[in-house]
C-alpha angles and dihedrals in degrees: 000000000000091000090049091051091051091049092051091047091053092047094050091044088057091052092050095042118120111252120250120254092247091053092049093050091048093050092049091049093048092050095052103035109095124219089202135056116264136205126182145154115250128198121197117193111193121197119192127173113257091004102072124214130327121192120203123189122197143170113237126199121186136180115180096185090076100016095249131149139166128198121194116187113218102176155068098041092237090063100031113130095022117119153155132241134192123191121169105320095335125098126188138186117213124205119199097206094057097027087221134134119220123196110237140182130234092266093064113127115239108235092334093299130123091259114098135206086253090064092063102046131086109281104239091178101163093055094043108041144031131193115259120243131233120230089266091056096254120130119263096245122130136172116242143150121252105199097318096328121106108232144170112240106211128187111208138177133198120256093193129056101229100078134118092241128001099217127045143167117213130196106205122189108243097214098049106020089230121143112247103172138013133192116194124202136192122240090269089054097253113152105243109161141014129195129194116199099206102168138024131185125206117237108186106307093338137078132225127193106238099176123040132164116210116198124194105220092186098054103039117222093024110120142147131210115207120198125183121202142160094040116191128182097195115134112271119220114248094239091067091074095060137099090236092059095046090049091048091057091064095056 
């Protein structure tokens, strides 16, 4: 009987055990990495102190199987025809007035807003980040409540150079493994950027954030609301993810 009690205790302890950082990252990646192509319309509403609001509307194409995406800005008129393209590990910004492509990194601002190129690409979390360690070698993961939602608070750091920010804190909903809040820090641990993931939609077995609020913590009052609508999972022709196609859209 004693052995049976010990066995049950160990089994239940395993069920209640806090997940490892690697397991959390993998679950988050699996939930948000599509096995189909995806096209949607994205609206970015930028609010800057003393400048008022600016609304940018764009067409967004994404293919996670080869980490490709294309963004074509449709409005306002001053930005129409500009765009962004990712193919393999290369990312470019295209400007209609110069008809030139410029190689960019993941921290590039999209249309001058608080949204970054990183926010549109496939989230290869396991290959990009690792959970930070405490002085005793344990992972920096704690259980908290965000509002009224039980979450894991996870401190992570980048393991590659090409990231938007090298240090982050994530609040991950325990029941769904979806990211609810992010704080991003510079290498010297200055808080630069916060993101609130306020709404997701399910696409097949996967989830996509369709409403995010980006807050600039360095320039107070500067923030951007991103909304994703008209999601389609129809197969996208290969020629869409090319420089030639993005350039043709501006003519």
